[in-house]
MDTraj code that builds the backbone (N, CA, C; nanometers):
import mdtraj as md
import numpy as np

residues = "UNK UNK UNK UNK UNK UNK UNK UNK UNK UNK UNK UNK UNK UNK UNK UNK UNK UNK UNK UNK UNK UNK UNK UNK UNK UNK UNK UNK UNK UNK UNK UNK UNK UNK UNK UNK UNK UNK UNK UNK UNK UNK UNK UNK UNK UNK UNK UNK UNK UNK UNK UNK UNK UNK UNK UNK UNK UNK UNK UNK UNK UNK UNK UNK UNK UNK UNK UNK UNK UNK UNK UNK UNK UNK UNK UNK UNK UNK UNK UNK UNK UNK UNK UNK UNK UNK UNK UNK UNK UNK UNK UNK UNK UNK UNK UNK UNK UNK UNK UNK UNK UNK UNK UNK UNK UNK UNK UNK UNK UNK UNK UNK UNK UNK UNK UNK UNK UNK UNK UNK".split()
xyz = np.array([
    [1.4662, -0.6925, -0.8078],
    [1.3598, -0.5944, -0.8179],
    [1.4649, -0.5167, -0.6679],
    [1.3874, -0.4440, -0.7043],
    [1.4414, -0.2685, -0.6179],
    [1.3123, -0.2594, -0.4688],
    [1.3639, -0.2336, -0.3564],
    [1.3107, -0.1293, -0.2891],
    [1.3277, -0.1243, -0.1828],
    [1.3420, -0.0645, -0.0779],
    [1.5043, -0.0035, 0.0059],
    [1.3775, -0.1175, 0.1432],
    [1.5335, -0.1610, 0.2187],
    [1.5295, -0.2426, 0.2534],
    [1.4674, -0.2414, 0.3903],
    [1.3851, -0.1376, 0.4315],
    [1.2939, -0.1863, 0.5120],
    [1.1540, -0.1871, 0.4655],
    [1.1558, -0.2124, 0.4290],
    [0.9935, -0.2177, 0.3711],
    [0.9518, -0.3592, 0.4148],
    [1.0947, -0.4294, 0.3695],
    [0.9722, -0.6003, 0.3218],
    [1.0226, -0.6014, 0.5358],
    [1.1003, -0.5019, 0.6057],
    [1.0754, -0.5285, 0.7502],
    [0.9744, -0.5566, 0.8126],
    [0.9392, -0.3744, 0.7651],
    [0.7669, -0.3421, 0.7845],
    [0.6861, -0.3858, 0.7559],
    [0.6913, -0.4199, 0.6201],
    [0.5492, -0.5313, 0.5901],
    [0.5601, -0.6749, 0.6260],
    [0.6532, -0.7273, 0.6263],
    [0.6043, -0.8302, 0.7531],
    [0.5913, -0.8244, 0.8960],
    [0.6244, -0.7387, 0.9273],
    [0.5988, -0.6944, 1.0897],
    [0.4608, -0.6447, 1.1612],
    [0.3726, -0.5590, 1.0540],
    [0.2438, -0.5119, 1.0761],
    [0.1547, -0.6388, 1.1123],
    [0.1696, -0.7986, 1.1357],
    [0.1074, -0.8640, 1.2416],
    [-0.0502, -0.8623, 1.1663],
    [-0.0554, -0.8515, 1.0257],
    [-0.2027, -0.8804, 0.9648],
    [-0.1483, -0.9562, 0.8181],
    [-0.2968, -0.9824, 0.8186],
    [-0.2494, -1.2024, 0.6972],
    [-0.2305, -1.1293, 0.5988],
    [-0.1985, -1.0454, 0.5493],
    [-0.1768, -0.9724, 0.4110],
    [-0.0141, -0.8669, 0.4055],
    [0.0722, -0.8365, 0.3780],
    [0.1686, -0.7843, 0.4504],
    [0.1947, -0.7612, 0.3104],
    [0.1291, -0.5812, 0.3537],
    [0.1732, -0.4348, 0.2375],
    [0.2344, -0.3409, 0.2717],
    [0.2891, -0.2539, 0.2344],
    [0.3430, -0.1109, 0.2260],
    [0.3900, -0.0379, 0.1242],
    [0.3502, 0.0294, 0.1458],
    [0.3587, 0.1698, 0.0554],
    [0.4487, 0.2356, 0.1071],
    [0.5230, 0.2775, -0.0182],
    [0.5901, 0.4147, 0.0134],
    [0.6240, 0.5240, -0.0750],
    [0.6564, 0.6196, -0.0764],
    [0.6886, 0.7495, -0.1312],
    [0.8289, 0.7768, -0.0900],
    [0.9437, 0.8423, -0.1814],
    [1.0390, 0.8962, -0.1391],
    [0.9860, 1.1202, -0.1512],
    [1.0360, 1.1646, -0.0511],
    [1.0465, 1.3009, -0.0433],
    [1.2061, 1.3303, -0.0239],
    [1.3063, 1.3949, -0.1152],
    [1.4017, 1.4296, -0.1109],
    [1.4710, 1.3202, -0.0841],
    [1.5920, 1.3343, 0.0241],
    [1.6554, 1.1808, 0.0570],
    [1.5673, 1.0693, 0.1536],
    [1.4362, 1.1468, 0.2143],
    [1.3470, 1.0932, 0.2931],
    [1.2511, 1.0090, 0.1805],
    [1.2359, 0.8666, 0.2527],
    [1.1088, 0.7826, 0.2292],
    [0.9947, 0.8072, 0.3339],
    [0.8798, 0.7578, 0.3103],
    [0.7789, 0.7733, 0.3389],
    [0.6721, 0.6907, 0.3799],
    [0.6228, 0.5796, 0.4604],
    [0.5860, 0.4103, 0.4459],
    [0.4273, 0.4300, 0.4831],
    [0.3405, 0.3774, 0.4630],
    [0.2181, 0.3254, 0.5496],
    [0.2447, 0.1466, 0.5013],
    [0.1617, 0.1032, 0.5987],
    [0.1003, -0.0551, 0.5330],
    [0.0164, -0.0512, 0.5767],
    [-0.0229, -0.1546, 0.6287],
    [-0.2177, -0.2026, 0.5925],
    [-0.2087, -0.2373, 0.7825],
    [-0.3127, -0.1918, 0.8101],
    [-0.3361, -0.1937, 0.9892],
    [-0.4939, -0.2590, 1.0008],
    [-0.4969, -0.1988, 1.1574],
    [-0.6562, -0.2635, 1.1822],
    [-0.7006, -0.1300, 1.2325],
    [-0.6950, -0.0016, 1.2041],
    [-0.7030, 0.1390, 1.2448],
    [-0.7660, 0.1246, 1.1502],
    [-0.8607, 0.1819, 1.2051],
    [-0.9904, 0.1360, 1.0985],
    [-1.0229, 0.2780, 1.0223],
    [-1.1352, 0.2183, 0.9630],
    [-1.1314, 0.3977, 0.7751],
    [-1.2791, 0.2926, 0.7148],
    [-1.4058, 0.4194, 0.7067],
    [-1.5308, 0.3359, 0.6668],
    [-1.5107, 0.3110, 0.5277],
    [-1.3994, 0.3826, 0.4316],
    [-1.4222, 0.4330, 0.3296],
    [-1.3681, 0.2836, 0.2671],
    [-1.2711, 0.1883, 0.3582],
    [-1.2579, 0.0843, 0.3182],
    [-1.3228, -0.0818, 0.3432],
    [-1.4326, -0.0337, 0.3879],
    [-1.5116, -0.1498, 0.4047],
    [-1.5303, -0.3164, 0.3115],
    [-1.4895, -0.3859, 0.3843],
    [-1.4616, -0.5788, 0.2479],
    [-1.5159, -0.6515, 0.3672],
    [-1.6012, -0.7427, 0.2796],
    [-1.7267, -0.8394, 0.3204],
    [-1.5636, -0.9786, 0.2670],
    [-1.4894, -1.0390, 0.3903],
    [-1.4359, -1.1467, 0.3403],
    [-1.4997, -1.2751, 0.3379],
    [-1.3887, -1.4187, 0.2575],
    [-1.5041, -1.5171, 0.2403],
    [-1.5823, -1.5811, 0.3281],
    [-1.4780, -1.5873, 0.4307],
    [-1.6156, -1.5557, 0.5892],
    [-1.7079, -1.5542, 0.5802],
    [-1.7277, -1.4058, 0.5371],
    [-1.8317, -1.3176, 0.5639],
    [-1.8490, -1.2124, 0.6875],
    [-1.7372, -1.1922, 0.7408],
    [-1.6694, -1.0863, 0.8931],
    [-1.6307, -1.0060, 0.7442],
    [-1.7177, -0.8649, 0.8398],
    [-1.6765, -0.7619, 0.7698],
    [-1.5260, -0.6841, 0.8230],
    [-1.5045, -0.5742, 0.7182],
    [-1.3930, -0.5484, 0.7952],
    [-1.3216, -0.3909, 0.7213],
    [-1.2723, -0.3357, 0.8000],
    [-1.3183, -0.1825, 0.7395],
    [-1.1495, -0.1338, 0.8304],
    [-1.0514, -0.2522, 0.7693],
    [-0.9297, -0.2145, 0.7496],
    [-0.8702, -0.1199, 0.7142],
    [-0.7414, -0.0558, 0.7991],
    [-0.6821, 0.1051, 0.6840],
    [-0.5807, -0.0084, 0.5715],
    [-0.6211, 0.0426, 0.4577],
    [-0.4934, -0.0112, 0.3328],
    [-0.3485, 0.0821, 0.3484],
    [-0.2291, 0.0327, 0.3031],
    [-0.1344, 0.0310, 0.3177],
    [-0.1157, 0.1925, 0.2483],
    [-0.1621, 0.2031, 0.1453],
    [-0.1556, 0.3185, 0.0257],
    [-0.2766, 0.4554, 0.1608],
    [-0.3420, 0.4429, 0.2441],
    [-0.4263, 0.5210, 0.2541],
    [-0.3090, 0.5390, 0.4293],
    [-0.2766, 0.4579, 0.4772],
    [-0.1536, 0.5521, 0.5778],
    [-0.0442, 0.5994, 0.5054],
    [-0.0365, 0.5213, 0.4198],
    [0.0459, 0.6043, 0.3518],
    [0.0369, 0.8176, 0.3219],
    [-0.0740, 0.7822, 0.2866],
    [-0.0965, 0.9752, 0.2383],
    [-0.1272, 1.0507, 0.3885],
    [-0.2369, 0.9433, 0.4791],
    [-0.2407, 0.9832, 0.5998],
    [-0.1232, 1.0620, 0.6680],
    [-0.0153, 0.9556, 0.6239],
    [0.1353, 1.0772, 0.6763],
    [0.2382, 1.1948, 0.5742],
    [0.1871, 1.2116, 0.4786],
    [0.1840, 1.2872, 0.3934],
    [0.1418, 1.4538, 0.3325],
    [0.0389, 1.4179, 0.4422],
    [-0.0384, 1.5627, 0.4566],
    [0.0203, 1.6836, 0.3854],
    [0.0831, 1.6807, 0.5135],
    [0.1703, 1.8374, 0.4454],
    [0.2260, 1.8286, 0.3398],
    [0.2966, 1.7154, 0.2439],
    [0.3920, 1.7314, 0.0834],
    [0.2417, 1.6784, 0.0112],
    [0.2517, 1.7468, -0.0989],
    [0.1687, 1.6092, -0.1998],
    [0.3025, 1.5211, -0.2720],
    [0.1611, 1.4399, -0.2079],
    [0.2650, 1.2834, -0.3026],
    [0.1898, 1.3215, -0.4330],
    [0.3209, 1.2459, -0.5700],
    [0.2539, 1.2623, -0.6834],
    [0.3108, 1.0824, -0.7449],
    [0.3406, 1.0562, -0.6902],
    [0.3865, 0.9015, -0.7611],
    [0.4318, 0.7605, -0.5660],
    [0.3503, 0.7113, -0.6174],
    [0.3264, 0.5904, -0.5124],
    [0.3971, 0.4554, -0.5328],
    [0.5196, 0.3667, -0.4282],
    [0.5523, 0.2631, -0.4718],
    [0.4160, 0.1453, -0.3876],
    [0.3884, 0.0273, -0.4406],
    [0.3164, -0.0521, -0.3463],
    [0.3454, -0.2081, -0.3447],
    [0.3773, -0.2445, -0.2755],
    [0.4967, -0.3698, -0.1715],
    [0.3867, -0.4911, -0.1381],
    [0.3794, -0.6084, -0.1547],
    [0.3407, -0.7520, -0.1347],
    [0.3810, -0.8319, -0.0689],
    [0.4068, -0.9049, 0.0515],
    [0.5076, -0.9893, 0.0456],
    [0.3977, -1.0892, 0.0819],
    [0.4076, -1.2578, 0.0685],
    [0.3544, -1.3456, 0.1362],
    [0.3552, -1.4085, 0.2225],
    [0.3526, -1.4768, 0.3436],
    [0.4160, -1.5254, 0.4434],
    [0.5330, -1.5438, 0.4873],
    [0.5267, -1.6317, 0.3661],
    [0.7587, -1.6966, 0.3177],
    [0.8249, -1.6045, 0.3112],
    [0.7728, -1.4617, 0.2699],
    [0.8235, -1.3137, 0.2154],
    [0.8692, -1.3553, 0.0860],
    [0.7740, -1.3887, -0.0125],
    [0.7392, -1.3715, -0.1222],
    [0.6728, -1.2658, -0.2294],
    [0.7698, -1.1759, -0.2573],
    [0.6876, -1.0918, -0.3030],
    [0.5367, -1.1171, -0.4196],
    [0.4406, -1.0391, -0.4104],
    [0.3261, -1.0549, -0.4971],
    [0.2923, -0.9340, -0.5080],
    [0.0946, -0.9701, -0.6014],
    [0.0302, -0.9550, -0.6416],
    [0.0190, -0.8087, -0.5210],
    [0.0075, -0.7243, -0.5193],
    [0.0080, -0.5425, -0.4671],
    [-0.0693, -0.4491, -0.5050],
    [-0.1228, -0.4682, -0.6579],
    [-0.2211, -0.3496, -0.7058],
    [-0.3518, -0.3026, -0.6157],
    [-0.3181, -0.1905, -0.6235],
    [-0.4480, -0.0818, -0.4900],
    [-0.6108, -0.1852, -0.6077],
    [-0.6778, -0.2054, -0.4919],
    [-0.8126, -0.1850, -0.5119],
    [-0.8304, -0.0598, -0.6153],
    [-1.0472, -0.1050, -0.5815],
    [-1.0841, 0.0299, -0.6487],
    [-1.0720, 0.1131, -0.5353],
    [-1.1009, 0.0891, -0.4528],
    [-1.1468, 0.1886, -0.3640],
    [-0.9872, 0.3432, -0.3873],
    [-0.9435, 0.2550, -0.3130],
    [-0.7260, 0.2651, -0.3068],
    [-0.7116, 0.3582, -0.4221],
    [-0.7684, 0.3185, -0.5420],
    [-0.6914, 0.4351, -0.6513],
    [-0.8194, 0.5377, -0.6510],
    [-0.9129, 0.5083, -0.6479],
    [-0.9726, 0.6024, -0.5668],
    [-0.9768, 0.7454, -0.4590],
    [-0.9413, 0.6623, -0.4123],
    [-0.8829, 0.7346, -0.2708],
    [-0.7349, 0.8688, -0.3144],
    [-0.5962, 0.7791, -0.4105],
    [-0.5282, 0.8115, -0.4689],
    [-0.5687, 0.9484, -0.5395],
    [-0.6423, 0.9478, -0.7037],
    [-0.6706, 0.9591, -0.6957],
    [-0.7466, 1.1280, -0.7298],
    [-0.8199, 1.1295, -0.5888],
    [-0.8773, 1.2382, -0.5635],
    [-0.8020, 1.2907, -0.4726],
    [-0.6366, 1.2512, -0.3753],
    [-0.5280, 1.3171, -0.3288],
    [-0.4247, 1.3621, -0.3969],
    [-0.4658, 1.3707, -0.5404],
    [-0.3204, 1.4062, -0.6023],
    [-0.2195, 1.3004, -0.6984],
    [-0.2145, 1.1352, -0.6063],
    [-0.1351, 1.0725, -0.6408],
    [-0.1096, 1.0566, -0.8238],
    [-0.0264, 1.0703, -0.8723],
    [-0.0481, 1.0627, -1.0075],
    [0.0023, 0.8974, -1.1218],
    [0.1131, 0.9158, -1.0715],
    [0.1639, 0.7386, -1.0759],
    [0.1580, 0.6597, -0.9016],
    [0.1435, 0.4781, -1.0183],
    [0.1630, 0.3982, -0.8886],
    [0.2248, 0.2684, -0.9879],
    [0.2912, 0.1962, -0.8624],
    [0.4336, 0.1360, -0.9169],
    [0.3529, 0.0502, -0.8512],
    [0.3537, -0.0761, -0.8750],
    [0.2965, -0.2137, -0.7988],
    [0.3907, -0.3815, -0.8129],
    [0.4001, -0.4159, -0.7748],
    [0.4587, -0.5590, -0.7534],
    [0.3008, -0.6117, -0.8509],
    [0.2918, -0.7351, -0.9240],
    [0.2149, -0.8475, -0.9844],
    [0.3008, -0.9182, -0.9533],
    [0.2290, -1.0716, -0.9763],
    [0.1803, -1.2328, -0.9114],
    [0.3464, -1.2540, -0.9791],
    [0.4096, -1.2348, -1.0293],
    [0.5262, -1.2570, -1.0368],
    [0.6732, -1.1736, -0.9550],
    [0.5373, -1.0687, -0.8544],
    [0.6761, -0.9905, -0.8289],
    [0.7421, -0.9121, -0.9053],
    [0.7130, -0.9038, -0.9903],
    [0.7586, -0.7450, -1.0829],
    [0.7115, -0.6710, -1.0819],
    [0.8119, -0.4965, -1.1146],
    [0.7405, -0.4086, -1.0848],
    [0.6537, -0.3378, -1.2890],
    [0.5579, -0.3020, -1.2019],
    [0.4959, -0.2192, -1.3277],
    [0.3886, -0.1274, -1.2635],
    [0.3069, -0.0459, -1.3510],
    [0.2728, 0.0705, -1.2932],
    [0.1459, 0.0652, -1.3745],
    [0.0592, 0.2507, -1.3796],
    [0.0031, 0.2941, -1.4196],
    [-0.0332, 0.4300, -1.4022],
    [-0.0905, 0.5372, -1.4509],
    [-0.1215, 0.6393, -1.4518],
    [-0.3159, 0.6836, -1.4018],
    [-0.2990, 0.7182, -1.3191],
    [-0.4401, 0.7567, -1.2552],
    [-0.4829, 0.9093, -1.2669],
])
top = md.Topology()
chain = top.add_chain()
for i, resn in enumerate(residues, 1):
    res = top.add_residue(resn, chain, resSeq=i)
    for name in ("N", "CA", "C"):
        top.add_atom(name, md.element.get_by_symbol(name[0]), res)
traj = md.Trajectory(xyz[None], top)
């Protein structure tokens, strides 16, 4: 499975329990986003332990960096703590956000670490 060399490093160094990265390519440049503690009320989540979080998802972080440049295709990858690639399909909140911001196609890793895609 191909992904830019920097993606694993930025995902694993985001100091979050879930190591996600989303990226797109504009010309010869890569633009990326990772999940973070930055707050976004659009992504309210209730965790199994009852805590509520408003953490910025990697897909939203990516699109925040692409304000001037329209993005029609993105890639999303998730790494387990041991570095193994796993499911990264965007949640329904992210899918809606991506659609609203002009993204047409999403590539993501499945449970087996293989690439899949869907159209928005």
